[in-house]
VEXKOLDREN-320004 format. One record per residue: residue number from 1; residue in one letter; x, y, z of N, C-alpha, C in turn. Coordinates in nm, 4 decimals, decimal comma. Layout:
N
num;residuo;n_east;n_north;n_up;ca_east;ca_north;ca_up;c_east;c_north;c_up
NUM;A;X;Y;Z;X;Y;Z;X;Y;Z
...
// end
This chain:
256
num;residuo;n_east;n_north;n_up;ca_east;ca_north;ca_up;c_east;c_north;c_up
1;X;12,4125;9,7901;8,4841;12,4311;9,6979;8,5954;12,2963;9,6618;8,6580
2;X;12,2771;9,5357;8,6901;12,1540;9,4907;8,7539;12,1422;9,5512;8,8937
3;X;12,0249;9,6027;8,9251;12,0016;9,6660;9,0544;11,9198;9,5736;9,1450
4;X;11,8906;9,6225;9,2630;11,8191;9,5431;9,3627;11,6680;9,5615;9,3519
5;X;11,5949;9,4610;9,3968;11,4513;9,4719;9,4206;11,4352;9,4996;9,5699
6;X;11,3780;9,6146;9,6043;11,3663;9,6560;9,7443;11,2181;9,6702;9,7781
7;X;11,1742;9,5931;9,8779;11,0332;9,5889;9,9137;11,0098;9,6482;10,0522
8;X;10,8984;9,7170;10,0661;10,8663;9,7855;10,1913;10,7256;9,7492;10,2391
9;X;10,7170;9,7084;10,3645;10,5890;9,7021;10,4326;10,5374;9,8454;10,4485
10;X;10,4067;9,8598;10,4755;10,3511;9,9938;10,4946;10,3438;10,0314;10,6430
11;X;10,2522;9,9697;10,7152;10,2234;10,0115;10,8527;10,3393;9,9788;10,9472
12;X;10,3937;10,0830;11,0112;10,5056;10,0646;11,1024;10,6405;10,0629;11,0330
13;X;10,6391;10,0670;10,8987;10,7645;10,0677;10,8217;10,7743;10,1959;10,7391
14;X;10,6808;10,2144;10,6460;10,6740;10,3406;10,5723;10,5873;10,4430;10,6442
15;X;10,4806;10,3929;10,7035;10,3775;10,4795;10,7592;10,3734;10,4725;10,9110
16;X;10,3786;10,5895;10,9758;10,3571;10,5964;11,1199;10,2066;10,5899;11,1426
17;X;10,1571;10,4697;11,1741;10,0129;10,4463;11,1737;9,9378;10,5384;11,2676
18;X;9,9949;10,5638;11,3862;9,9233;10,6459;11,4829;9,9103;10,7910;11,4359
19;X;9,9991;10,8330;11,3458;9,9938;10,9692;11,2920;9,9434;10,9716;11,1478
20;X;9,9408;10,8548;11,0839;9,9045;10,8416;10,9428;9,9924;10,9302;10,8548
21;X;10,1225;10,9323;10,8861;10,2173;11,0132;10,8107;10,3405;10,9318;10,7736
22;X;10,4052;10,9725;10,6663;10,5306;10,9126;10,6222;10,6427;11,0106;10,6552
23;X;10,7465;10,9679;10,7277;10,8554;11,0598;10,7603;10,9178;11,1208;10,6348
24;X;10,9539;11,2463;10,6425;11,0150;11,3152;10,5283;11,1421;11,2443;10,4849
25;X;11,2181;11,1937;10,5822;11,3434;11,1244;10,5490;11,3166;10,9968;10,4687
26;X;11,2032;10,9327;10,4924;11,1673;10,8119;10,4166;11,1377;10,8474;10,2715
27;X;11,0650;10,9551;10,2501;11,0349;11,0001;10,1130;11,1645;11,0324;10,0389
28;X;11,2555;11,0988;10,1081;11,3851;11,1311;10,0465;11,4627;11,0050;10,0129
29;X;11,4603;10,9069;10,1030;11,5317;10,7811;10,0789;11,4757;10,7086;9,9567
30;X;11,3444;10,7042;9,9429;11,2819;10,6372;9,8291;11,3201;10,7054;9,6978
31;X;11,3239;10,8367;9,6991;11,3632;10,9102;9,5789;11,5075;10,8789;9,5406
32;X;11,5942;10,8723;9,6409;11,7346;10,8407;9,6150;11,7508;10,6973;9,5629
33;X;11,6748;10,6041;9,6182;11,6805;10,4652;9,5727;11,6361;10,4546;9,4265
34;X;11,5298;10,5260;9,3929;11,4805;10,5241;9,2545;11,5841;10,5835;9,1605
35;X;11,6442;10,6941;9,2015;11,7480;10,7579;9,1192;11,8680;10,6665;9,0991
36;X;11,8933;10,5799;9,1984;12,0048;10,4852;9,1880;11,9705;10,3661;9,0985
37;X;11,8457;10,3588;9,0532;11,8071;10,2562;8,9575;11,7452;10,1308;9,0163
38;X;11,7195;10,1299;9,1464;11,6614;10,0109;9,2086;11,5125;9,9983;9,1749
39;X;11,4636;9,8744;9,1755;11,3205;9,8461;9,1595;11,2564;9,8511;9,2980
40;X;11,1571;9,9379;9,3158;11,0938;9,9550;9,4459;10,9536;9,8947;9,4443
41;X;10,9181;9,8271;9,5515;10,7880;9,7619;9,5587;10,7305;9,7709;9,6993
42;X;10,5995;9,7709;9,7061;10,5268;9,7599;9,8324;10,5014;9,6123;9,8604
43;X;10,5127;9,5719;9,9868;10,4749;9,4363;10,0292;10,3974;9,4518;10,1593
44;X;10,2657;9,4434;10,1512;10,1806;9,4807;10,2638;10,0713;9,3786;10,2914
45;X;10,0234;9,3802;10,4135;9,9067;9,3005;10,4473;9,7787;9,3662;10,3999
46;X;9,7841;9,4948;10,3672;9,6666;9,5643;10,3165;9,6257;9,5099;10,1798
47;X;9,4960;9,5110;10,1528;9,4492;9,4839;10,0169;9,4817;9,6052;9,9293
48;X;9,4791;9,5864;9,7986;9,5222;9,6922;9,7073;9,4430;9,8215;9,7264
49;X;9,3121;9,8112;9,7482;9,2313;9,9324;9,7592;9,2604;10,0099;9,8869
50;X;9,3274;9,9476;9,9844;9,3629;10,0142;10,1097;9,5020;10,0786;10,1052
51;X;9,5679;10,0685;9,9902;9,6949;10,1400;9,9711;9,6588;10,2812;9,9264
52;X;9,6692;10,3771;10,0165;9,6127;10,5089;9,9890;9,7051;10,5953;9,9033
53;X;9,6557;10,7138;9,8720;9,7221;10,7996;9,7746;9,8609;10,8440;9,8194
54;X;9,8814;10,8648;9,9493;10,0140;10,9099;9,9917;10,1201;10,8019;9,9688
55;X;10,0797;10,6752;9,9657;10,1724;10,5675;9,9296;10,1859;10,5577;9,7782
56;X;10,0742;10,5664;9,7078;10,0753;10,5541;9,5614;10,1510;10,6689;9,4942
57;X;10,1613;10,7829;9,5636;10,2333;10,8966;9,5060;10,3841;10,8796;9,5131
58;X;10,4297;10,7806;9,5863;10,5731;10,7518;9,5976;10,6181;10,6677;9,4775
59;X;10,7487;10,6543;9,4547;10,7971;10,5902;9,3312;10,7866;10,4373;9,3309
60;X;10,6621;10,3865;9,3420;10,6373;10,2428;9,3368;10,5567;10,2084;9,2122
61;X;10,6009;10,1047;9,1404;10,5241;10,0538;9,0272;10,4735;9,9121;9,0541
62;X;10,5107;9,8576;9,1704;10,4747;9,7194;9,2028;10,4152;9,7147;9,3432
63;X;10,3032;9,6419;9,3550;10,2327;9,6321;9,4829;10,2009;9,4855;9,5117
64;X;10,2729;9,4292;9,6087;10,2454;9,2943;9,6581;10,1536;9,3136;9,7776
65;X;10,0251;9,2823;9,7617;9,9261;9,3170;9,8630;9,8566;9,1928;9,9189
66;X;9,7738;9,2160;10,0223;9,6988;9,1085;10,0892;9,7929;8,9964;10,1331
67;X;9,9074;9,0369;10,1913;10,0078;8,9399;10,2379;10,0527;8,8444;10,1282
68;X;10,0699;8,8992;10,0077;10,1253;8,8203;9,8977;10,0238;8,7560;9,8075
69;X;9,8941;8,7752;9,8329;9,7919;8,7061;9,7540;9,7559;8,7780;9,6237
70;X;9,8020;8,9012;9,6070;9,7657;8,9797;9,4887;9,8848;9,0679;9,4522
71;X;9,9242;9,0647;9,3246;10,0386;9,1448;9,2796;9,9989;9,2282;9,1588
72;X;10,0179;9,3584;9,1722;9,9993;9,4513;9,0616;10,1366;9,5022;9,0215
73;X;10,1743;9,4800;8,8965;10,3063;9,5214;8,8469;10,2873;9,6047;8,7214
74;X;10,3306;9,7306;8,7307;10,3178;9,8250;8,6189;10,1752;9,8269;8,5647
75;X;10,0795;9,8321;8,6569;9,9395;9,8446;8,6198;9,8693;9,7165;8,5802
76;X;9,9397;9,6042;8,5834;9,8825;9,4765;8,5418;9,8816;9,3775;8,6574
77;X;9,7699;9,3089;8,6791;9,7636;9,2032;8,7803;9,8375;9,0809;8,7267
78;X;9,9424;9,0397;8,7974;10,0222;8,9267;8,7496;10,0068;8,8026;8,8373
79;X;9,9365;8,8160;8,9501;9,9198;8,7010;9,0401;9,8029;8,7271;9,1331
80;X;9,7217;8,6228;9,1540;9,6128;8,6301;9,2512;9,5922;8,4916;9,3112
81;X;9,5787;8,4858;9,4426;9,5674;8,3585;9,5148;9,4528;8,3702;9,6144
82;X;9,3339;8,3261;9,5731;9,2135;8,3468;9,6538;9,1835;8,2263;9,7425
83;X;9,1074;8,2515;9,8489;9,0570;8,1462;9,9376;8,9260;8,0946;9,8789
84;X;8,9065;7,9633;9,8797;8,7856;7,9060;9,8195;8,6607;7,9477;9,8967
85;X;8,5485;7,9554;9,8259;8,4217;7,9928;9,8885;8,3840;7,8940;9,9981
86;X;8,4107;7,7663;9,9750;8,3736;7,6639;10,0721;8,4484;7,6829;10,2039
87;X;8,5754;7,7165;10,1952;8,6549;7,7394;10,3167;8,6061;7,8652;10,3874
88;X;8,5752;7,9698;10,3117;8,5234;8,0935;10,3716;8,3915;8,0664;10,4434
89;X;8,3042;7,9860;10,3826;8,1756;7,9528;10,4456;8,1976;7,8859;10,5814
90;X;8,2893;7,7910;10,5867;8,3172;7,7216;10,7131;8,3789;7,8159;10,8152
91;X;8,4663;7,9053;10,7669;8,5312;8,0009;10,8566;8,4287;8,0954;10,9187
92;X;8,3334;8,1421;10,8390;8,2279;8,2294;10,8902;8,1449;8,1555;10,9945
93;X;8,1071;8,0331;10,9615;8,0249;7,9536;11,0535;8,0951;7,9330;11,1875
94;X;8,2218;7,8937;11,1831;8,2964;7,8678;11,3064;8,3199;7,9970;11,3854
95;X;8,3453;8,1067;11,3159;8,3693;8,2343;11,3836;8,2425;8,2846;11,4512
96;X;8,1317;8,2761;11,3817;8,0056;8,3230;11,4391;7,9647;8,2379;11,5586
97;X;8,0012;8,1105;11,5565;7,9720;8,0251;11,6720;8,0460;8,0734;11,7960
98;X;8,1565;8,1469;11,7750;8,2324;8,2063;11,8851;8,1921;8,3517;11,9084
99;X;8,0845;8,3936;11,8437;8,0363;8,5320;11,8516;8,1404;8,6311;11,8007
100;X;8,2141;8,5902;11,6977;8,3151;8,6749;11,6362;8,2794;8,7024;11,4908
101;X;8,2777;8,8295;11,4542;8,2699;8,8628;11,3132;8,4083;8,8590;11,2530
102;X;8,4173;8,8379;11,1236;8,5464;8,8439;11,0554;8,5377;8,9444;10,9412
103;X;8,6526;8,9918;10,8988;8,6596;9,0794;10,7832;8,7000;8,9993;10,6606
104;X;8,6394;9,0287;10,5469;8,6737;8,9641;10,4207;8,7266;9,0701;10,3257
105;X;8,8390;9,0406;10,2608;8,9017;9,1381;10,1716;8,9196;9,0827;10,0313
106;X;8,8762;9,1604;9,9342;8,9102;9,1345;9,7950;9,0100;9,2423;9,7530
107;X;9,0447;9,2457;9,6268;9,1392;9,3485;9,5809;9,0767;9,4872;9,5815
108;X;8,9421;9,4939;9,5752;8,8768;9,6223;9,5551;8,7930;9,6710;9,6726
109;X;8,7640;9,5842;9,7713;8,6809;9,6267;9,8835;8,6891;9,5257;9,9970
110;X;8,6311;9,5630;10,1092;8,6246;9,4731;10,2238;8,4857;9,4773;10,2848
111;X;8,4533;9,3754;10,3613;8,3249;9,3725;10,4291;8,3347;9,2896;10,5547
112;X;8,2463;9,3160;10,6479;8,2398;9,2398;10,7718;8,1255;9,1393;10,7637
113;X;8,1450;9,0246;10,8258;8,0368;8,9267;10,8304;7,9422;8,9550;10,9461
114;X;7,9889;9,0323;11,0437;7,9107;9,0609;11,1630;7,9814;9,1726;11,2383
115;X;7,9052;9,2632;11,2989;7,9650;9,3737;11,3750;7,9661;9,3390;11,5229
116;X;8,0817;9,3579;11,5888;8,0930;9,3374;11,7335;8,1735;9,4517;11,7942
117;X;8,1575;9,4733;11,9235;8,2336;9,5780;11,9930;8,3828;9,5485;11,9882
118;X;8,4192;9,4204;11,9993;8,5608;9,3831;11,9955;8,6213;9,4175;11,8604
119;X;8,5435;9,3953;11,7557;8,5868;9,4294;11,6210;8,6098;9,5803;11,6086
120;X;8,5190;9,6589;11,6632;8,5313;9,8047;11,6554;8,6592;9,8536;11,7238
121;X;8,6941;9,7926;11,8363;8,8160;9,8301;11,9078;8,9397;9,8058;11,8211
122;X;8,9357;9,7022;11,7390;9,0496;9,6711;11,6524;9,0754;9,7832;11,5532
123;X;8,9681;9,8388;11,4971;8,9856;9,9442;11,3972;9,0279;10,0762;11,4597
124;X;9,0077;10,0904;11,5892;9,0575;10,2094;11,6580;9,2098;10,2141;11,6581
125;X;9,2737;10,0988;11,6378;9,4198;10,0900;11,6474;9,4898;10,1188;11,5153
126;X;9,4165;10,1220;11,4054;9,4774;10,1424;11,2742;9,4056;10,2539;11,2004
127;X;9,4691;10,3074;11,0979;9,4119;10,4193;11,0222;9,3284;10,3678;10,9051
128;X;9,2341;10,2779;10,9355;9,1468;10,2203;10,8335;9,0036;10,2323;10,8835
129;X;8,9119;10,2848;10,8027;8,7722;10,2952;10,8469;8,7072;10,1579;10,8617
130;X;8,6068;10,1480;10,9503;8,5364;10,0216;10,9698;8,4536;9,9897;10,8452
131;X;8,4714;9,8724;10,7847;8,3926;9,8375;10,6650;8,2457;9,8148;10,6991
132;X;8,1631;9,8140;10,5972;8,0228;9,7796;10,6131;8,0084;9,6290;10,6331
133;X;7,8942;9,5896;10,6874;7,8620;9,4475;10,6962;7,8137;9,4009;10,5587
134;X;7,8891;9,3100;10,4973;7,8518;9,2479;10,3690;7,8759;9,0981;10,3870
135;X;7,7782;9,0284;10,4389;7,8025;8,8899;10,4804;7,8135;8,7921;10,3649
136;X;7,7829;8,8375;10,2412;7,7960;8,7483;10,1257;7,9025;8,7965;10,0275
137;X;7,9984;8,8740;10,0761;8,1028;8,9275;9,9878;8,1764;8,8165;9,9146
138;X;8,1940;8,7006;9,9809;8,2665;8,5896;9,9198;8,1905;8,5277;9,8023
139;X;8,0629;8,5600;9,7880;7,9866;8,5146;9,6714;7,9920;8,6162;9,5579
140;X;8,0469;8,7336;9,5875;8,0548;8,8401;9,4871;8,1967;8,8619;9,4349
141;X;8,2955;8,8507;9,5248;8,4352;8,8797;9,4911;8,5245;8,7620;9,5288
142;X;8,6410;8,7563;9,4652;8,7451;8,6623;9,5084;8,8047;8,7135;9,6389
143;X;8,8006;8,6310;9,7443;8,8509;8,6726;9,8755;8,9971;8,6326;9,8888
144;X;9,0810;8,7324;9,9077;9,2252;8,7113;9,9142;9,2740;8,6900;10,0571
145;X;9,1992;8,7431;10,1525;9,2444;8,7424;10,2914;9,1251;8,7699;10,3829
146;X;9,1335;8,7204;10,5043;9,0325;8,7521;10,6051;9,1018;8,8112;10,7264
147;X;9,0238;8,8819;10,8093;9,0735;8,9360;10,9355;8,9999;8,8692;11,0504
148;X;9,0713;8,8366;11,1552;9,0100;8,7862;11,2779;9,0436;8,8842;11,3900
149;X;8,9451;8,9215;11,4701;8,9598;9,0362;11,5595;8,9727;8,9999;11,7067
150;X;9,0289;8,8861;11,7365;9,0479;8,8459;11,8758;9,1775;8,7680;11,8895
151;X;9,2365;8,7729;12,0076;9,3573;8,6941;12,0332;9,3257;8,5448;12,0412
152;X;9,2014;8,5114;12,0646;9,1604;8,3733;12,0887;9,1316;8,3018;11,9570
153;X;9,2379;8,2734;11,8795;9,2164;8,2061;11,7515;9,2950;8,0746;11,7385
154;X;9,3615;8,0324;11,8454;9,4461;7,9135;11,8371;9,3658;7,7890;11,7982
155;X;9,2494;7,7694;11,8609;9,1684;7,6522;11,8291;9,1157;7,6602;11,6863
156;X;9,0725;7,7777;11,6467;9,0233;7,7971;11,5105;9,1337;7,7723;11,4091
157;X;9,2525;7,8198;11,4387;9,3672;7,7971;11,3517;9,3943;7,6479;11,3348
158;X;9,3822;7,5738;11,4434;9,4047;7,4290;11,4374;9,2979;7,3602;11,3528
159;X;9,1744;7,4065;11,3624;9,0651;7,3472;11,2864;9,0834;7,3678;11,1359
160;X;9,1512;7,4730;11,0973;9,1689;7,5048;10,9554;9,3130;7,4842;10,9083
161;X;9,3888;7,4027;10,9797;9,5313;7,3873;10,9488;9,5583;7,3271;10,8116
162;X;9,4600;7,2627;10,7517;9,4780;7,2055;10,6176;9,4500;7,3066;10,5067
163;X;9,3910;7,4207;10,5427;9,3470;7,5158;10,4407;9,4004;7,6574;10,4564
164;X;9,4247;7,7006;10,5812;9,4531;7,8410;10,6065;9,5702;7,8605;10,7019
165;X;9,6315;7,9781;10,6916;9,7325;8,0203;10,7875;9,6799;8,1426;10,8622
166;X;9,6977;8,1439;10,9935;9,6631;8,2585;11,0762;9,7932;8,3297;11,1130
167;X;9,8074;8,4517;11,0657;9,9298;8,5292;11,0882;9,8989;8,6355;11,1926
168;X;9,9514;8,6228;11,3162;9,9153;8,7161;11,4237;9,9568;8,8593;11,3930
169;X;9,8717;8,9536;11,4336;9,9118;9,0933;11,4343;10,0068;9,1133;11,5514
170;X;10,0647;9,2312;11,5623;10,1648;9,2560;11,6654;10,1064;9,2360;11,8051
171;X;9,9823;9,2824;11,8265;9,9293;9,2743;11,9622;9,7854;9,2243;11,9702
172;X;9,7224;9,1959;11,8562;9,5797;9,1645;11,8642;9,5310;9,1087;11,7306
173;X;9,4626;8,9946;11,7333;9,4003;8,9423;11,6127;9,4985;8,8836;11,5130
174;X;9,4471;8,8551;11,3909;9,5302;8,7870;11,2913;9,4789;8,8112;11,1499
175;X;9,5714;8,8080;11,0548;9,5373;8,7965;10,9134;9,5203;8,6478;10,8832
176;X;9,4248;8,6153;10,7978;9,4015;8,4764;10,7576;9,4221;8,4680;10,6075
177;X;9,5143;8,3835;10,5659;9,5499;8,3718;10,4243;9,5471;8,2252;10,3828
178;X;9,5482;8,1970;10,2522;9,5570;8,0573;10,2083;9,6793;7,9886;10,2676
179;X;9,6734;7,8573;10,2770;9,7806;7,7814;10,3405;9,9164;7,8101;10,2763
180;X;9,9174;7,8293;10,1451;10,0435;7,8556;10,0744;10,0697;8,0042;10,0584
181;X;9,9973;8,0877;10,1330;10,0079;8,2316;10,1136;10,1003;8,2999;10,2125
182;X;10,1807;8,3934;10,1641;10,2677;8,4755;10,2480;10,3280;8,5858;10,1614
183;X;10,3810;8,6864;10,2251;10,4536;8,7880;10,1499;10,5717;8,7249;10,0761
184;X;10,6353;8,6273;10,1399;10,7502;8,5614;10,0774;10,7095;8,4934;9,9471
185;X;10,5963;8,4230;9,9483;10,5509;8,3559;9,8261;10,5150;8,4578;9,7195
186;X;10,4536;8,5682;9,7603;10,4237;8,6736;9,6645;10,5504;8,7282;9,5997
187;X;10,6546;8,7448;9,6787;10,7813;8,7951;9,6242;10,8419;8,6942;9,5272
188;X;10,8333;8,5665;9,5602;10,8818;8,4631;9,4668;10,8084;8,4727;9,3330
189;X;10,6770;8,4904;9,3402;10,5981;8,5021;9,2181;10,6390;8,6264;9,1383
190;X;10,6642;8,7355;9,2095;10,7062;8,8584;9,1424;10,8403;8,8400;9,0734
191;X;10,9374;8,7852;9,1428;11,0717;8,7672;9,0858;11,0659;8,6769;8,9624
192;X;10,9824;8,5726;8,9682;10,9717;8,4819;8,8538;10,9106;8,5519;8,7325
193;X;10,8316;8,6560;8,7578;10,7673;8,7298;8,6487;10,8610;8,8321;8,5849
194;X;10,9530;8,8875;8,6630;11,0393;8,9941;8,6136;11,1320;8,9441;8,5029
195;X;11,1381;9,0161;8,3936;11,2268;8,9774;8,2827;11,3730;8,9947;8,3230
196;X;11,4011;9,1050;8,3911;11,5370;9,1287;8,4390;11,5406;9,0939;8,5878
197;X;11,6099;8,9876;8,6218;11,6139;8,9424;8,7606;11,6981;9,0384;8,8449
198;X;11,6548;9,0671;8,9651;11,7302;9,1597;9,0507;11,8615;9,0992;9,0991
199;X;11,9573;9,1865;9,1263;12,0840;9,1425;9,1844;12,0597;9,0814;9,3212
200;X;11,9791;9,1517;9,4027;11,9440;9,1054;9,5372;11,7988;9,1447;9,5666
201;X;11,7386;9,0720;9,6577;11,6094;9,1106;9,7125;11,6343;9,1649;9,8528
202;X;11,5870;9,2876;9,8784;11,6035;9,3519;10,0086;11,4642;9,3875;10,0596
203;X;11,4340;9,3520;10,1834;11,2998;9,3732;10,2365;11,3051;9,4465;10,3700
204;X;11,2142;9,5420;10,3870;11,1992;9,6183;10,5101;11,0642;9,5856;10,5732
205;X;11,0638;9,5521;10,7043;10,9377;9,5236;10,7701;10,9474;9,5341;10,9205
206;X;10,8320;9,5238;10,9863;10,8299;9,5364;11,1324;10,7348;9,4387;11,2000
207;X;10,6485;9,3687;11,1242;10,5445;9,2867;11,1851;10,5684;9,1380;11,1709
208;X;10,4844;9,0591;11,2389;10,4959;8,9136;11,2303;10,4739;8,8640;11,0881
209;X;10,3880;8,9326;11,0131;10,3642;8,8901;10,8754;10,4808;8,9245;10,7833
210;X;10,5836;8,9902;10,8382;10,7043;9,0213;10,7601;10,8159;8,9188;10,7815
211;X;10,8003;8,8300;10,8770;10,9100;8,7396;10,9130;10,9560;8,6561;10,7938
212;X;10,8633;8,5926;10,7244;10,9029;8,5076;10,6108;10,9661;8,5903;10,4991
213;X;10,9188;8,7118;10,4813;10,9780;8,8009;10,3821;11,1216;8,8361;10,4196
214;X;11,1440;8,8647;10,5470;11,2795;8,8968;10,5926;11,3720;8,7772;10,5775
215;X;11,3193;8,6583;10,6018;11,3992;8,5364;10,5875;11,4330;8,5090;10,4421
216;X;11,3377;8,5334;10,3523;11,3588;8,5081;10,2096;11,4605;8,6038;10,1491
217;X;11,4553;8,7286;10,1917;11,5373;8,8329;10,1301;11,6869;8,8051;10,1462
218;X;11,7633;8,8517;10,0495;11,9092;8,8471;10,0633;11,9526;8,9349;10,1803
219;X;11,8819;9,0463;10,1978;11,9028;9,1310;10,3152;11,7647;9,1653;10,3716
220;X;11,7349;9,1136;10,4892;11,6100;9,1447;10,5569;11,6348;9,2517;10,6612
221;X;11,5637;9,3636;10,6523;11,5840;9,4768;10,7430;11,4625;9,4911;10,8340
222;X;11,4827;9,4787;10,9635;11,3763;9,5004;11,0618;11,3841;9,6421;11,1148
223;X;11,2701;9,7047;11,1273;11,2646;9,8387;11,1837;11,2950;9,8336;11,3339
224;X;11,3470;9,9414;11,3866;11,3785;9,9465;11,5291;11,2570;9,9339;11,6178
225;X;11,1390;9,9653;11,5633;11,0136;9,9532;11,6386;10,9513;9,8146;11,6275
226;X;11,0179;9,7214;11,5591;10,9694;9,5838;11,5498;10,9883;9,5127;11,6831
227;X;10,9161;9,4027;11,7025;10,9340;9,3227;11,8242;11,0675;9,2491;11,8178
228;X;11,1135;9,2021;11,9318;11,2397;9,1278;11,9358;11,2302;8,9998;11,8531
229;X;11,1121;8,9398;11,8500;11,0945;8,8171;11,7702;11,1153;8,8449;11,6224
230;X;11,0616;8,9559;11,5739;11,0804;8,9920;11,4331;11,2267;9,0269;11,4062
231;X;11,2868;9,1033;11,4954;11,4275;9,1426;11,4777;11,5200;9,0217;11,4688
232;X;11,4841;8,9143;11,5375;11,5686;8,7941;11,5396;11,5805;8,7308;11,4016
233;X;11,4895;8,7617;11,3111;11,4915;8,7024;11,1768;11,5533;8,7954;11,0724
234;X;11,6011;8,9111;11,1160;11,6546;9,0103;11,0232;11,8063;8,9983;11,0106
235;X;11,8568;9,0430;10,8970;12,0015;9,0529;10,8763;12,0548;9,1856;10,9284
236;X;11,9659;9,2846;10,9347;12,0059;9,4178;10,9794;11,8882;9,4795;11,0534
237;X;11,9140;9,5358;11,1699;11,8108;9,6063;11,2465;11,8432;9,7545;11,2414
238;X;11,7505;9,8313;11,1867;11,7724;9,9741;11,1719;11,7082;10,0502;11,2879
239;X;11,7071;10,1795;11,2788;11,6432;10,2623;11,3818;11,4915;10,2574;11,3656
240;X;11,4205;10,3170;11,4583;11,2751;10,3210;11,4544;11,2264;10,4045;11,3353
241;X;11,1020;10,3840;11,2980;11,0448;10,4608;11,1870;11,0513;10,6107;11,2140
242;X;11,0285;10,6520;11,3395;11,0283;10,7949;11,3723;11,1685;10,8474;11,4041
243;X;11,2699;10,7628;11,3840;11,4092;10,8043;11,3997;11,4833;10,7932;11,2669
244;X;11,4119;10,8093;11,1564;11,4693;10,8039;11,0210;11,5272;10,6665;10,9892
245;X;11,4570;10,5616;11,0335;11,5094;10,4260;11,0221;11,5359;10,3790;10,8807
246;X;11,4488;10,4132;10,7868;11,4703;10,3682;10,6490;11,5889;10,4396;10,5856
247;X;11,5969;10,5696;10,6030;11,7100;10,6440;10,5476;11,8412;10,5922;10,6068
248;X;11,8423;10,5703;10,7363;11,9626;10,5215;10,8049;12,0071;10,3871;10,7474
249;X;11,9124;10,2938;10,7307;11,9484;10,1623;10,6792;12,0020;10,1705;10,5376
250;X;11,9397;10,2530;10,4549;11,9852;10,2656;10,3158;12,1275;10,3186;10,3102
251;X;12,1586;10,4138;10,3969;12,2957;10,4669;10,4033;12,3927;10,3584;10,4497
252;X;12,3573;10,2891;10,5580;12,4463;10,1881;10,6148;12,4695;10,0721;10,5185
253;X;12,3700;10,0403;10,4379;12,3811;9,9271;10,3438;12,4370;9,9706;10,2089
254;X;12,4658;10,0981;10,1932;12,5245;10,1485;10,0693;12,4333;10,1397;9,9500
255;X;12,3028;10,1623;9,9721;12,2047;10,1486;9,8630;12,1956;10,2748;9,7784
256;X;12,2470;10,3863;9,8280;12,2579;10,5079;9,7454;12,3775;10,5893;9,7898
// end
């Protein structure tokens, strides 16, 4: 029987970011889902190299990373959607004019175009070390995504509306992806690649960058710790991550 494709965001969904831990009940749920024959995948805003070992040790063979711009399936890269060097050059110029550094991410590393105190405060909020300043990374690697470290990006977003999308973080800053880039588009690319099409697509998430994924999925599950705006786009709202939310949803949805 054809099983489901079930995708999970990392931060705030699988991982309690402030503790950098995965609830034991979540690990048990993933094992049960795998035993039931479902295809399990990561769908994260993180670049592939930022998916750490505690996530990789779980039963995932597919990683939709950089908000859908890069897909690794069974050890093979099956999709990559990079931002052009010319657009990155303009983005750096405009950001620096506002005294803002940005982060640039490829599949294998990240770098900052400029170090600022505001940027440093952003990394205090997540379990990711501050990258080095590598202002020419876009001339060395394909850039899949950029980070902007201030709430004040509305004007910049408007200036780049023909080329880029600014996806707000929950409380500060934004991911910057190609205009056609999203977790939802990455999932479409993944499904088109799979030889055996899934019965349903089920997605778990908690952030603004998960909204399109939740809308695309046959069943979109918002974590209880998600904002009300994110929950409004879900088919099912589960408990918080620290209240066994993933295990609870899997039981309620009859996934194992």
